[in-house]
C-alpha positions, 0 to 999 in steps of 0.5 A: 795083540796088534792084529786084534787091535787092528781088527777092532778098529776096522770093526768100529769104522764098519759100525760107525759108517753103517751106524749099526744098521744091518746091511741085509738085502731081504727084509725078512729072516732066511730059513733056508738058501742056496746058490744056483750051482748047489742045485742039481740039474735035470737030465734033459739039460745035461743031455742037451748040453744046455747050460754053463756054470759061472760064479756059482750061477747057472745060465744057458751056453751061448746059442742054446735055447730050451729049458733048464730045470734045476732041483734044490733040496730044502733040508729041515731046519730046526727053528720051529718056524715055518717059512712064509716067503720064496725069494729068487735072484736072477737076470731076465733081460726082457722082463715080462716078455713071454720069450724067456723067464726064470721061475721058482716053486716050492714042492713037497714029495711024499716018502710013501709014494713019491707023489709030488704037490706044489705048495699053494702060492710058493712060486715066483716067475720073473714074468711077473715084474717088468724089472729088467736090472742085471741081478734082480731079487724078487719075492712071491706072494706069502704062503703058509705051509706047515712042514712035516719032514716025517711025511715029505721030502722038500725041495725048490724047483727052478726053471730057466726058459729061453727061446730068444737066444739074443737074451741071457737069463741067469739063476743066481740063487733062491731062498725061503724066508721067515716072517719078520719078528 
């Protein structure tokens, strides 16, 4: 009984402090999301020992360069509404500099023959913004795609590219967002 009263007090305090407002980072509704370490790393990055995982984030091993590609499965969401934005959380210290970047794209793969198609406008690249904060969240141009899980598999492909080893690109997570109600 005493614990329940304490929890109610904490909840009431939190509601009063936030004035009932949501503490959401994204001004949309999440369709699907994943942290970086839940994605599958492509074979070249494994074979060349390019990456390390720390706290759910994926980044380059110190002194290494190249491309780390990750594949993030997007399972069916039976909510009835298709996502319209892709969000990426990353660190790109050189902003729009050409040497390093983190990019993501929403892709569909045909079940019948394995042909893959990038979904139009469902991509984002850290080089499109000069924001160089430690943990940047960015959203791409809105896209429109009717998801058909009977015909396609869906995933998000993320590339972490580094040629300047003095920089430290990090991929934290990615999500697909629904339009606001």
